[in-house]
C-alpha distance (Angstrom), angle and dihedral (degrees) to the residues before:
residue distance angle dihedral
M1 . . .
K2 3.78 . .
H3 3.76 118.2 .
N4 3.79 94.0 -128.3
K5 3.76 94.3 51.2
K6 3.77 110.4 117.5
N7 3.76 115.4 -118.3
K8 3.77 109.9 -102.1
F9 3.79 90.7 -130.7
E10 3.82 94.1 54.7
T11 3.82 92.7 78.5
L12 3.77 137.3 -6.5
D13 3.82 116.7 -95.0
M14 3.81 102.6 -105.5
K15 3.80 92.1 -162.6
I16 3.78 90.2 76.4
Y17 3.82 87.6 60.9
I18 3.83 103.5 32.8
I19 3.82 96.4 50.8
P20 3.84 94.7 50.4
L21 3.83 88.7 43.4
L22 3.81 91.6 54.4
L23 3.80 91.1 45.5
I24 3.80 92.4 48.6
S25 3.82 91.1 46.2
G26 3.79 90.2 50.9
I27 3.78 91.3 47.7
F28 3.79 91.3 50.6
I29 3.82 92.8 47.8
V30 3.81 91.1 51.2
S31 3.81 90.2 42.2
G32 3.81 90.1 51.0
F33 3.80 91.1 50.2
F34 3.79 93.3 49.6
L35 3.79 91.0 42.0
L36 3.81 92.4 54.9
S37 3.80 91.5 43.0
G38 3.78 90.6 47.9
I39 3.80 93.0 48.7
R40 3.81 92.0 47.7
D41 3.81 92.6 46.1
H42 3.80 91.1 46.1
F43 3.80 94.5 54.7
Y44 3.81 93.3 40.3
D45 3.81 90.0 50.3
Q46 3.78 89.4 47.3
R47 3.81 90.8 49.4
R48 3.82 91.2 46.1
D49 3.81 93.1 48.6
E50 3.79 91.3 49.5
A51 3.82 90.9 45.7
F52 3.80 93.1 48.6
K53 3.79 90.6 48.5
L54 3.80 92.2 52.0
A55 3.79 93.0 41.1
R56 3.78 91.0 54.0
S57 3.78 89.1 50.7
Y58 3.82 90.7 49.3
A59 3.78 91.5 47.8
R60 3.78 90.6 52.8
S61 3.83 89.2 49.5
I62 3.81 91.8 52.2
S63 3.78 90.5 47.1
R64 3.78 89.4 52.8
F65 3.85 89.5 46.3
S66 3.82 90.9 60.3
E67 3.76 89.8 53.2
A68 3.82 91.6 43.4
E69 3.85 92.4 53.3
E70 3.82 91.5 57.0
L71 3.78 90.3 44.9
I72 3.81 92.0 51.2
D73 3.79 91.4 49.9
D74 3.80 88.9 51.8
L75 3.79 90.8 48.2
L76 3.84 91.1 52.0
A77 3.76 90.5 49.1
E78 3.80 89.9 49.4
K79 3.79 90.1 48.7
I80 3.79 91.5 53.6
S81 3.81 91.4 45.4
M82 3.80 92.6 51.0
A83 3.79 90.1 45.2
T84 3.84 91.0 55.7
Q85 3.79 91.2 50.1
T86 3.78 91.9 47.1
V87 3.83 91.7 51.6
A88 3.81 90.2 48.2
F89 3.81 88.5 57.0
Y90 3.81 88.6 66.8
D91 3.89 95.5 51.8
K92 3.81 93.0 128.2
E93 3.78 91.6 54.6
F94 3.78 100.9 45.1
S95 3.74 115.9 147.0
N96 3.73 135.0 136.9
G97 3.79 90.1 -101.9
K98 3.77 93.0 48.6
L99 3.83 91.3 52.0
K100 3.79 90.8 49.8
E101 3.79 89.3 52.7
L102 3.81 91.4 48.9
A103 3.85 92.1 47.2
R104 3.78 89.8 55.8
S105 3.78 95.4 45.8
L106 3.83 93.8 44.4
E107 3.83 92.3 43.2
V108 3.78 95.0 -128.6
D109 3.80 129.0 135.0
E110 3.79 102.9 -135.4
I111 3.86 137.1 24.5
D112 3.83 120.0 179.1
Y113 3.80 133.6 177.0
Y114 3.83 120.8 -154.1
D115 3.82 120.8 -168.8
E116 3.76 123.5 -135.2
T117 3.83 90.5 -84.0
G118 3.79 93.2 57.1
Y119 3.80 94.9 -105.7
L120 3.85 116.8 143.6
L121 3.75 99.1 -124.1
F122 3.81 104.6 168.0
S123 3.89 133.3 18.2
N124 3.77 140.6 161.0
M125 3.77 83.1 -129.9
E126 3.81 101.2 62.4
K127 3.79 94.2 -168.1
L128 3.78 88.8 69.1
I129 3.89 94.4 58.2
G130 3.76 113.4 116.7
W131 3.77 97.9 30.4
E132 3.82 113.6 134.5
I133 3.79 130.8 -149.2
Y134 3.78 114.0 -110.3
E135 3.73 128.9 -159.3
G136 3.76 115.7 -81.0
H137 3.78 94.0 22.1
P138 3.82 113.7 132.6
I139 3.84 88.7 -110.3
D140 3.79 89.6 52.3
L141 3.76 89.8 51.0
F142 3.83 90.4 50.1
L143 3.79 92.4 50.6
K144 3.76 91.6 49.8
S145 3.86 91.2 47.8
G146 3.75 91.3 68.3
E147 3.83 91.7 -136.6
E148 3.76 119.0 142.5
S149 3.85 95.7 -139.1
L150 3.78 139.6 5.8
V151 3.81 138.1 -177.4
E152 3.79 114.8 -156.2
G153 3.70 132.4 -158.6
I154 3.76 120.3 -107.5
R155 3.84 114.6 -61.9
Q156 3.79 139.1 160.8
D157 3.76 117.4 -91.1
V158 3.85 110.4 -122.7
I159 3.78 92.3 -145.9
T160 3.82 104.3 44.5
G161 3.77 98.6 19.3
D162 3.85 89.6 -131.4
Y163 3.77 123.2 129.6
Y164 3.78 118.6 -110.4
K165 3.73 142.2 169.1
Y166 3.82 105.1 -131.2
G167 3.77 134.9 -163.6
Y168 3.89 126.9 -168.1
Y169 3.81 134.4 -155.7
R170 3.81 124.0 -170.5
M171 3.84 113.1 -140.5
D172 3.79 126.5 -147.5
G173 3.85 94.9 -113.0
G174 3.80 91.5 56.9
G175 3.79 95.6 -97.5
L176 3.84 125.2 124.0
V177 3.79 134.5 -139.2
Q178 3.83 119.0 -149.0
V179 3.83 121.9 -165.7
G180 3.82 121.5 -175.9
L181 3.80 140.0 -174.3
R182 3.78 118.5 -158.3
A183 3.81 112.7 -114.0
N184 3.82 93.5 -125.4
T185 3.80 89.3 59.6
V186 3.80 90.9 50.8
Y187 3.76 91.6 44.4
A188 3.77 92.1 48.3
F189 3.78 90.2 52.1
L190 3.80 93.7 45.7
E191 3.79 92.3 42.5
R192 3.76 88.7 70.9
F193 3.82 86.4 66.3
S194 3.79 97.1 42.8
V195 3.81 119.9 127.6
N196 3.79 95.6 -113.8
N197 3.81 93.3 47.4
L198 3.76 91.1 48.0
L199 3.79 90.6 48.3
L200 3.82 90.4 49.6
E201 3.79 91.4 49.9
L202 3.80 89.8 50.3
K203 3.81 91.4 47.5
N204 3.80 93.2 48.3
S205 3.80 91.5 51.6
E206 3.82 92.0 52.5
S207 3.80 139.6 38.3
A208 3.81 96.1 -105.5
L209 3.80 118.5 136.4
H210 3.80 92.0 -142.5
I211 3.80 139.0 -21.9
D212 3.82 122.2 -142.6
L213 3.79 132.9 -166.6
L214 3.79 111.9 -144.1
D215 3.80 130.7 -160.3
Q216 3.76 126.7 -140.2
N217 3.81 90.2 -77.2
L218 3.79 90.5 49.7
A219 3.78 90.9 -112.2
I220 3.79 113.1 149.0
I221 3.82 109.5 -107.8
G222 3.76 98.1 164.1
S223 3.76 130.9 23.7
T224 3.75 145.7 162.0
G225 3.81 87.5 -137.8
N226 3.79 134.1 62.8
H227 3.78 100.1 -100.3
L228 3.82 106.4 88.3
S229 3.78 91.5 146.1
E230 3.84 95.0 52.9
S231 3.75 122.7 102.5
L232 3.81 127.4 -141.8
P233 3.84 118.7 -86.9
S234 3.83 115.5 -124.7
L235 3.80 85.4 33.9
K236 3.81 97.2 166.1
E237 3.79 96.2 52.6
A238 3.81 92.7 43.6
K239 3.81 92.1 48.7
E240 3.80 91.7 50.9
A241 3.82 91.2 49.7
L242 3.82 93.5 48.8
D243 3.80 92.2 46.1
R244 3.79 85.8 59.2
N245 3.81 88.7 47.5
R246 3.80 89.0 -114.7
E247 3.75 130.9 137.1
Y248 3.80 119.8 -112.9
S249 3.80 134.0 -156.7
F250 3.79 134.5 -179.1
I251 3.77 143.7 158.3
N252 3.78 110.0 -106.7
D253 3.80 103.7 -137.2
E254 3.82 89.6 177.9
S255 3.79 91.2 66.7
E256 3.76 120.0 89.9
D257 3.81 95.1 -115.5
R258 3.83 99.7 29.7
D259 3.81 95.3 -105.0
F260 3.78 122.3 -151.9
E261 3.84 111.3 -129.1
V262 3.78 133.5 -170.9
V263 3.81 126.8 -167.8
V264 3.81 119.8 -156.1
P265 3.83 125.8 -178.2
I266 3.84 117.7 -120.9
H267 3.78 117.0 -137.5
L268 3.84 115.9 -150.5
E269 3.77 127.4 -176.9
N270 3.77 114.3 -96.3
E271 3.82 90.5 1.5
T272 3.79 120.9 167.3
E273 3.76 128.4 -157.1
E274 3.80 88.5 -92.5
D275 3.82 89.7 52.7
M276 3.85 94.1 52.9
Y277 3.77 113.3 127.2
A278 3.79 136.3 179.6
L279 3.77 135.2 -160.8
S280 3.84 120.4 -135.4
I281 3.80 119.0 -164.8
S282 3.80 123.0 -172.5
Y283 3.80 123.1 -156.6
S284 3.76 130.9 -172.6
L285 3.80 114.7 -114.5
E286 3.77 92.6 -157.9
E287 3.80 94.9 100.0
T288 3.80 92.4 39.9
S289 3.80 91.2 47.8
Q290 3.79 89.9 50.2
Q291 3.79 89.9 50.5
I292 3.81 89.6 49.3
R293 3.80 90.2 49.6
D294 3.81 92.7 47.9
V295 3.78 95.7 46.4
S296 3.81 91.3 41.7
F297 3.79 90.1 51.3
F298 3.79 92.8 51.5
G299 3.80 91.4 41.7
L300 3.79 92.2 51.2
A301 3.80 89.9 42.9
A302 3.81 89.2 53.9
L303 3.81 90.2 48.3
M304 3.79 91.0 48.4
I305 3.80 90.8 49.2
I306 3.80 90.0 50.9
Y307 3.81 90.9 44.2
G308 3.80 90.7 47.4
S309 3.80 90.5 48.0
I310 3.80 90.5 52.0
L311 3.80 91.0 47.5
Y312 3.79 90.1 48.1
S313 3.79 90.3 47.8
M314 3.81 91.0 49.7
R315 3.80 90.8 47.1
S316 3.79 90.8 48.4
T317 3.80 90.0 47.8
Y318 3.79 90.2 49.4
K319 3.80 92.4 49.5
K320 3.80 90.8 44.7
N321 3.81 91.6 49.7
E322 3.79 89.5 46.0
T323 3.79 89.0 51.5
L324 3.80 91.1 46.5
R325 3.80 90.4 47.6
S326 3.77 90.2 50.4
A327 3.80 91.1 46.1
A328 3.81 90.6 47.3
Y329 3.78 98.0 47.1
Y330 3.81 105.4 25.6
S331 3.77 134.8 55.9
E332 3.79 110.4 -111.8
L333 3.78 90.0 -150.6
T334 3.81 102.5 49.4
G335 3.80 102.7 15.0
L336 3.81 89.8 -128.2
P337 3.83 123.1 133.3
N338 3.79 108.7 -89.2
K339 3.80 136.1 -140.0
L340 3.80 94.6 -79.1
Y341 3.80 90.3 51.1
L342 3.81 89.3 49.5
E343 3.80 92.8 51.8
Q344 3.79 94.0 50.8
Y345 3.79 91.7 40.6
M346 3.79 90.5 56.2
E347 3.80 93.1 42.3
N348 3.80 89.6 55.2
D349 3.80 90.9 51.0
L350 3.80 99.2 49.4
E351 3.80 90.9 111.2
K352 3.80 91.9 52.2
R353 3.78 91.0 50.1
K354 3.80 90.9 61.8
H355 3.78 90.8 64.9
R356 3.79 100.4 41.5
R357 3.78 139.8 24.6
R358 3.74 125.5 -116.1
A359 3.79 134.3 177.7
L360 3.77 135.8 -142.2
M361 3.79 122.4 -145.5
L362 3.81 111.7 -163.4
I363 3.81 105.8 -160.1
R364 3.78 123.0 -165.0
I365 3.81 126.9 -171.7
S366 3.77 96.0 -139.6
N367 3.80 97.4 -169.9
L368 3.82 97.5 46.1
N369 3.80 92.1 105.2
S370 3.80 90.2 54.8
I371 3.82 89.8 50.1
N372 3.82 90.2 51.3
M373 3.78 91.3 50.0
T374 3.81 92.1 47.8
Y375 3.80 102.7 41.2
G376 3.80 104.2 15.3
Y377 3.78 133.7 -103.3
H378 3.79 94.6 -82.1
F379 3.79 89.5 59.6
G380 3.81 89.4 45.1
D381 3.82 89.1 55.1
Q382 3.79 89.4 53.5
V383 3.79 88.8 53.0
L384 3.82 90.8 51.6
R385 3.81 90.9 50.9
A386 3.81 90.5 54.1
V387 3.81 95.6 47.4
P388 3.87 99.8 72.9
L389 3.81 93.9 59.6
K390 3.79 91.7 50.3
L391 3.80 91.4 47.2
K392 3.81 92.8 51.3
E393 3.79 91.2 48.7
S394 3.79 92.0 51.1
V395 3.80 102.7 47.9
V396 3.79 115.5 88.8
G397 3.81 116.3 -141.8
G398 3.80 132.7 14.4
G399 3.74 125.6 -44.4
R400 3.76 146.2 117.9
L401 3.79 130.1 -99.0
F402 3.81 124.8 -140.2
H403 3.81 133.0 -174.7
F404 3.79 96.7 -128.9
T405 3.83 102.7 179.0
A406 3.80 136.3 -21.4
D407 3.81 97.0 -67.8
Q408 3.81 98.5 14.1
F409 3.79 131.9 86.4
L410 3.78 126.7 -174.8
F411 3.77 125.9 -149.3
C412 3.81 116.7 -160.2
K413 3.79 107.9 -155.2
E414 3.80 112.6 -159.5
D415 3.83 128.4 -149.4
L416 3.79 97.9 14.2
Q417 3.82 108.2 -165.4
R418 3.79 102.2 177.1
Q419 3.80 134.4 15.8
E420 3.80 89.1 -128.2
E421 3.82 89.0 66.8
L422 3.79 89.7 61.9
Q423 3.78 93.4 49.9
S424 3.82 90.7 47.4
S425 3.80 90.4 52.4
A426 3.81 90.8 50.4
E427 3.80 91.5 49.9
A428 3.82 90.8 47.5
L429 3.79 90.1 51.9
T430 3.77 93.5 49.1
A431 3.81 92.3 46.4
S432 3.82 93.1 49.4
F433 3.79 90.9 57.2
E434 3.78 93.1 52.9
K435 3.79 84.1 84.7
P436 3.80 113.8 71.9
L437 3.78 127.7 -110.4
T438 3.79 112.8 -126.5
I439 3.81 112.2 -137.4
D440 3.81 118.9 174.3
G441 3.78 89.0 -18.6
I442 3.81 92.9 -52.2
D443 3.81 120.8 118.6
I444 3.80 109.9 -134.0
Y445 3.79 122.8 -168.7
L446 3.78 114.2 -153.7
S447 3.79 124.6 -156.2
L448 3.81 114.9 -147.4
K449 3.78 130.0 -157.2
I450 3.80 116.5 -170.1
G451 3.78 126.7 -163.3
M452 3.82 113.5 -169.7
V453 3.76 134.5 -165.1
I454 3.81 130.8 -179.5
V455 3.81 111.7 -137.5
D456 3.79 112.7 -144.7
E457 3.78 138.2 149.4
S458 3.81 91.6 -69.2
Y459 3.81 90.2 77.1
D460 3.77 119.8 77.9
D461 3.81 102.2 170.6
V462 3.79 137.1 41.0
N463 3.79 95.2 -128.4
S464 3.80 92.1 63.6
I465 3.80 91.4 50.8
L466 3.80 94.1 50.9
K467 3.80 91.2 43.4
D468 3.78 91.9 55.2
A469 3.82 91.9 47.0
S470 3.81 88.9 52.8
V471 3.80 90.8 48.6
A472 3.81 90.3 52.9
L473 3.81 90.5 48.2
E474 3.79 91.3 51.0
Q475 3.78 89.9 50.1
T476 3.82 90.8 59.3
F477 3.81 88.8 65.7
K478 3.79 92.9 47.6
E479 3.79 94.0 49.2
G480 3.79 96.8 34.9
K481 3.80 93.8 -124.3
S482 3.81 128.7 136.6
S483 3.82 95.2 -133.6
I484 3.81 136.7 12.8
L485 3.80 132.8 -178.2
Y486 3.78 114.3 -134.9
D487 3.78 121.7 -106.9
E488 3.80 132.3 171.9
K489 3.81 94.9 -101.1
M490 3.78 90.6 65.7
Y491 3.78 91.3 59.0
Q492 3.77 90.2 50.9
S493 3.81 88.1 56.2
I494 3.81 90.2 51.8
Q495 3.78 90.9 48.5
R496 3.80 89.8 51.1
E497 3.80 90.4 51.9
D498 3.80 91.7 49.0
L499 3.80 91.5 51.7
L500 3.81 91.2 47.6
V501 3.81 91.5 52.0
K502 3.79 91.8 49.1
E503 3.81 89.9 49.5
M504 3.81 91.2 49.7
R505 3.80 92.3 49.4
R506 3.79 90.6 51.5
A507 3.79 93.8 46.4
I508 3.81 92.7 49.3
E509 3.79 92.0 48.6
E510 3.82 94.0 46.2
K511 3.84 94.8 34.9
D512 3.78 89.8 -125.9
E513 3.83 104.5 -180.0
H514 3.79 91.0 -177.5
V515 3.80 89.3 70.1
L516 3.81 102.9 31.1
Y517 3.78 116.1 28.7
L518 3.79 143.6 139.8
E519 3.76 131.2 -109.9
Y520 3.78 121.7 -163.7
Q521 3.80 127.2 -137.7
P522 3.81 114.9 -162.4
I523 3.82 122.4 -123.8
I524 3.84 113.3 -148.6
D525 3.79 123.8 -147.9
T526 3.82 109.2 -132.5
K527 3.83 93.2 -147.9
T528 3.81 103.5 42.7
K529 3.79 93.0 31.7
K530 3.83 88.7 -138.4
I531 3.76 136.6 118.6
I532 3.78 104.4 -95.6
A533 3.80 99.9 170.2
F534 3.76 147.4 1.2
E535 3.77 128.4 -136.2
A536 3.81 110.7 -138.5
L537 3.81 109.2 -137.1
G538 3.80 121.8 -167.5
R539 3.77 117.8 -126.0
M540 3.81 134.8 -175.7
N541 3.79 130.6 -157.4
A542 3.82 105.7 -173.6
G543 3.77 118.9 -160.2
L544 3.81 94.1 -131.5
F545 3.80 100.8 34.9
G546 3.82 105.7 27.7
R547 3.81 117.6 -142.3
V548 3.81 111.6 12.5
S549 3.79 124.4 -157.6
P550 3.83 112.9 -105.9
V551 3.80 88.5 -131.2
E552 3.81 90.1 58.0
F553 3.78 101.0 45.9
I554 3.83 95.1 39.3
E555 3.81 90.3 50.4
A556 3.82 89.0 49.4
A557 3.80 90.7 49.0
E558 3.80 92.3 51.3
K559 3.79 92.8 46.4
N560 3.81 92.1 49.7
F561 3.81 95.0 43.8
I562 3.80 99.1 -116.3
M563 3.82 95.5 111.8
V564 3.80 92.3 105.0
E565 3.82 91.9 53.9
L566 3.82 91.9 43.7
G567 3.80 92.2 48.3
S568 3.80 91.8 49.5
Y569 3.82 90.0 48.8
F570 3.83 92.2 53.0
M571 3.84 91.5 43.6
D572 3.82 91.0 56.1
M573 3.79 90.1 48.9
A574 3.82 92.0 49.3
M575 3.81 92.1 49.8
R576 3.80 91.5 51.8
F577 3.80 86.3 54.3
M578 3.85 90.3 50.5
K579 3.79 89.9 51.3
E580 3.80 90.0 50.8
L581 3.82 91.0 50.8
E582 3.79 89.8 50.7
K583 3.80 91.5 52.0
N584 3.80 89.0 50.8
G585 3.80 91.7 54.1
N586 3.80 96.5 -100.5
A587 3.81 99.2 111.3
D588 3.81 89.8 136.3
I589 3.80 91.8 64.4
C590 3.81 111.1 102.9
V591 3.82 123.0 -147.6
A592 3.81 118.0 -149.8
V593 3.80 114.9 -149.1
N594 3.79 122.6 -167.8
V595 3.82 113.4 -129.1
S596 3.80 123.2 -167.8
G597 3.77 122.8 -131.9
I598 3.81 89.8 -114.2
Q599 3.81 89.8 61.0
L600 3.78 96.8 41.9
L601 3.81 95.8 50.9
Q602 3.77 93.5 53.9
S603 3.80 109.7 112.4
S604 3.82 91.8 -131.5
F605 3.82 96.8 47.6
T606 3.82 96.6 102.0
D607 3.81 91.7 46.8
R608 3.80 90.7 50.8
I609 3.81 91.8 51.6
R610 3.81 89.6 49.1
E611 3.82 90.2 50.3
K612 3.82 93.0 49.0
I613 3.80 93.3 48.5
A614 3.81 88.8 53.2
R615 3.78 93.8 44.3
F616 3.83 95.3 50.2
E617 3.82 92.1 38.4
I618 3.80 96.7 -132.8
R619 3.77 130.7 143.6
P620 3.86 113.2 -101.5
E621 3.83 89.4 -130.1
Q622 3.82 89.1 66.8
L623 3.82 90.3 66.9
E624 3.77 124.2 75.0
I625 3.80 118.3 -178.6
E626 3.80 116.6 -150.1
I627 3.81 120.2 -152.3
T628 3.81 123.7 -179.0
E629 3.78 117.1 -118.0
S630 3.83 91.5 -123.0
M631 3.81 88.4 71.3
L632 3.80 89.3 69.8
I633 3.78 96.9 59.1
D634 3.83 98.1 79.3
N635 3.80 101.3 14.4
L636 3.81 106.7 38.4
E637 3.80 98.4 136.8
M638 3.78 95.7 43.0
V639 3.81 94.7 44.4
N640 3.80 92.4 46.5
S641 3.81 89.2 52.0
K642 3.81 88.9 54.5
F643 3.82 89.5 49.1
R644 3.79 90.0 55.3
E645 3.83 92.7 49.9
L646 3.81 91.9 50.2
R647 3.81 94.3 46.5
N648 3.81 88.6 50.8
L649 3.81 85.8 60.5
G650 3.81 89.6 53.5
V651 3.81 94.9 -106.1
R652 3.79 117.1 139.9
I653 3.81 121.1 -126.1
A654 3.82 124.9 -147.3
L655 3.81 124.5 -170.3
D656 3.81 105.7 -142.2
D657 3.83 129.1 -154.2
F658 3.79 91.6 15.3
G659 3.81 115.1 -172.8
T660 3.83 98.8 45.7
G661 3.79 94.0 89.4
Y662 3.77 112.7 48.8
S663 3.79 92.9 -174.9
S664 3.82 89.3 79.0
F665 3.80 94.6 48.7
V666 3.81 93.6 81.3
R667 3.80 95.0 43.7
L668 3.81 96.6 44.0
H669 3.79 92.1 116.5
E670 3.83 90.7 59.0
L671 3.79 95.0 58.7
H672 3.81 121.1 101.3
I673 3.80 95.2 -134.8
D674 3.81 138.2 126.3
T675 3.80 105.1 -160.3
L676 3.79 137.0 38.3
K677 3.82 117.3 -155.1
I678 3.81 113.8 -160.4
D679 3.80 113.1 -134.5
R680 3.82 114.5 -108.2
Q681 3.83 90.2 -125.0
F682 3.80 89.4 72.5
I683 3.81 91.7 46.9
Q684 3.82 92.2 52.9
K685 3.84 90.7 55.6
L686 3.78 89.3 63.5
E687 3.80 89.2 76.3
N688 3.78 90.7 74.9
S689 3.79 102.9 30.6
R690 3.76 129.0 32.6
R691 3.76 88.6 -178.7
D692 3.82 93.8 68.2
L693 3.75 100.8 133.3
I694 3.86 98.0 -175.4
I695 3.81 93.9 83.6
G696 3.77 91.1 47.1
D697 3.81 90.2 51.7
I698 3.81 91.3 49.3
I699 3.82 91.7 51.7
K700 3.81 92.7 47.6
M701 3.80 93.1 47.8
A702 3.81 92.4 47.7
H703 3.81 91.4 50.3
R704 3.81 89.4 48.4
F705 3.85 88.1 58.1
G706 3.82 91.7 46.0
L707 3.80 95.3 -107.3
K708 3.77 128.2 144.6
V709 3.86 114.3 -125.7
V710 3.80 124.4 -143.1
A711 3.79 121.7 -175.3
E712 3.80 114.9 -154.3
G713 3.77 131.4 -167.0
I714 3.85 95.4 46.0
E715 3.81 106.2 168.2
H716 3.83 105.2 147.6
E717 3.79 135.4 54.6
M718 3.79 91.3 -127.1
Q719 3.82 90.4 59.4
R720 3.81 91.1 50.5
E721 3.81 92.6 50.5
F722 3.81 92.9 49.0
L723 3.82 92.6 50.8
L724 3.82 92.6 47.0
E725 3.80 88.4 51.0
H726 3.82 90.3 54.6
Q727 3.81 92.6 46.6
C728 3.81 99.4 -112.0
D729 3.82 108.3 -179.6
A730 3.82 101.0 -140.0
L731 3.78 140.0 7.5
Q732 3.80 133.6 -148.6
G733 3.78 130.9 -179.5
F734 3.79 150.0 92.2
L735 3.82 90.5 -67.0
F736 3.81 85.7 75.7
S737 3.79 104.1 23.6
P738 3.76 141.6 -36.0
S739 3.80 118.9 -125.9
V740 3.80 110.7 -67.4
P741 3.79 136.8 -165.7
R742 3.79 119.8 -90.1
E743 3.80 95.6 -100.4
K744 3.79 93.3 52.2
A745 3.80 91.9 46.3
V746 3.82 89.5 57.8
T747 3.82 90.7 49.0
M748 3.80 91.7 49.1
L749 3.78 91.1 62.2
E750 3.79 88.6 61.3
T751 3.79 101.3 41.0
E752 3.77 113.5 14.3
T753 3.78 98.5 69.8
T754 3.79 92.1 57.8
K755 3.80 90.7 47.2
L756 3.77 92.5 51.8
Q757 3.79 92.0 48.9
K758 3.79 91.1 53.2
M759 3.79 91.1 49.6
Q760 3.83 87.4 50.7
L761 3.77 90.0 -138.2
L762 3.78 93.0 141.1
C-alpha cells in the first residue's frame, strides 16, 4: 500500500456512484430517444393504417362509380326506348294534348309524332308542329337504316337549338315516334356521379383535407381542392410504388401544415395502362402531432419521475452510507475517530511504522462512572465532550486523538524520539487534569489512568499493540499509579489471571473441591470459652500455580464476572458443612459466609438463599452472611433492604471490616444487622498502644444498639487481654487457630475447647 493513498474510511469512493449515475443517465437518454421515436412511429403508423384503409374504401367506391356511370347511361337509354314504345301504343289517340299527358307521366321533355311523309304532325311542344324531316338529318338517317328503334347520344336540336338525348321508334303505318330528354336533365342526373362530386362526398364524410384523383402520370384530374393542374410531390417514389401496384404514403413537407398523404391505386375492369388511375388523400397531422406531443410529454414525464426516483434513491443511499460510515468510524458523542478507525488507520501505516517509532497512550477516566451516578448520564456525556479539547491542549508534540471506548481515549504520538518524551506527555496530561472542568457551572475533577506502549518493529499486528496498551492501563489500577509503560511482565500477569479464571470456571462446573474449597476458622465466645461459629474462607489450589491468594482469585472472579457463580459454589459447600455439623449434634454452631456486593445486590439473591436453605434442610439461624462495610458507602438503602429480607428468613447478618468506612458509624442503629466485626487494622494498632480508645468506643456503641461484637485478626496475647477488658463478645485469629479443612474443623469442636481451657488462654 502506498503511503500517500487515502484511507478508504476517510471518504466514500465516489466512483461507485458516478459510474452508475453516468450509465443510468445514458440509458435514460437512449430510452427517451427510442421512446419518442416509438411514440411518433406508433401514431404515424396508426394514421397511415387508418388512411390506407379509408383510401382503399374510396378507391373501391370510385371503381364502382365508373361502372355505375355506364349503367346509368344504359338505364337512361332504356327509359327513352321504353318511352317511345309506350307512346307508339297510343297511335290511335295521338293529339297534342295526349302527348303532353304522356310526357308528364313518362317524365320526358319532348314527344313528337311524324307521319309517313316525315311531317311533324303532333307534339307536346306545339311550336314544333309542321316541321319536316330533311335529308341527312339524324331522323332521316334512322329511317334509312331500317332499324325499328334507336337511342342517340346527346345532340343539338335543329329547331330549338337545345341539346337533347333522343330516341326513335318506327311504327307499322310508316309513322315515327320521337322521345327526347334535355341534356341539362341528363347532365344534372349524371353530375351526381361525377368524380369531383364523389370526391367531395367522400371528403365530407371523413376528416381528409382534400382528395385527388390522379391519372397514369400522377397528374391531378379530379380534386376536392382548387389545384387541378398540380402534380403530386415525391412523384418519383410514388410512381415507383404504383408501378408495383403498391400503396405509398409520405409527409408533405411542402404543405403549410405538413400534411400526411397516402396514394392508393384504383383498379377498374378492363383497364389498360393508359386507363390506370390512383387516389391521393391528404390528412392533417395537427391532431396526430398533438397526440404525439401529449403522449411524449407524459412518457418523458414518467421517465423523468423514474430517473428522479433513481437519483433520489442513489442520493439517499449515499447519505445513508455516509451516515453509516460516520457511525462506523466516528464517535457520535465526541466526533472523534473511534476504535475501528484506529485499527484501520494503524493497519494502513504498518509500512511507515517500520521506519519510525510511535507510541500509544490509552487514557481512561477512572471516575466517570461515579460522575454518571452522581449527576446523571447526560451530564457525563457533556464531560466526555469537553475532554478531547483538554487532552489535545495538554499533549506536547504531534499526534492524533481517538475515542477508544466509552470512558477511554487513545492518543497516537508520532515520531517518538526518546522514551522520556512519552513519560513527559503522560505527566503533562495528568497535571492538566488536576484543575477541574467546569460543566454547567459545576467543577468536575477527573482522575486519569494512562497505559502506554511503544510501537516498534517487534509488532506485526494492531491487535497486539492495543492489547498491550490495555494491559498497561490495567496495571495502573493494580499498582495505584497514574501512568505505566508496558513491559512483558505485565502480560504474564494477565496470562496468569486468564488461566486462573479458566481453572475456576472448570472447577465450578465440575464441582472440583480439590481446586476450589473452603477452610474454616473458629470464632471463640469470650464468656463460654467455646467455639460458637466458624468463618468459611474460600481457598484455591490451581494446578499450574499451586495455592493462590484469596485476594488474587476473588479479584479475578469479580473482574471476569464469575463472582456470582463462585459465591453460589462456596455457599453450597458451606451449607453442606452446616448439615454435617447438625448431624454431629452441633446444630447451634453458626457458619459465617462472606458474600460480595455483586451477589447481594442481585434481585434474586434472597430467593436463592431461601431455596438453598430448603434444599440442604438446615435451620436459617445456622447461616450468617458477612458483608464488608465498604458496600454501604454507595448502596446503603438498597443493601439495608436486603439485610431486612434476609433477617426475615432467620439468617444472621454480620458487618465485616467495620471501622474503614466512617459514613456508617453514625447510622449504625439503622442497619438490620446482628454482628459487628472489628477490622483487623484496629486490632494491629493495639501492639503499640493499650490506651487506644477507638475499639472500646466501637464495642460500647455496638452493645448499645444490641449488636454482638467479634474482633478478628487476634495474633498476640496482649490483643486478647485488651479485648476481654473491653467486653468484646467473640474473638477470631491465629492466636487460637488458623483456617482449617472441614474435617479438622469438625474434630476441633470435640477436642479444642478442652485444650484451650487447660491452657487457660480464655
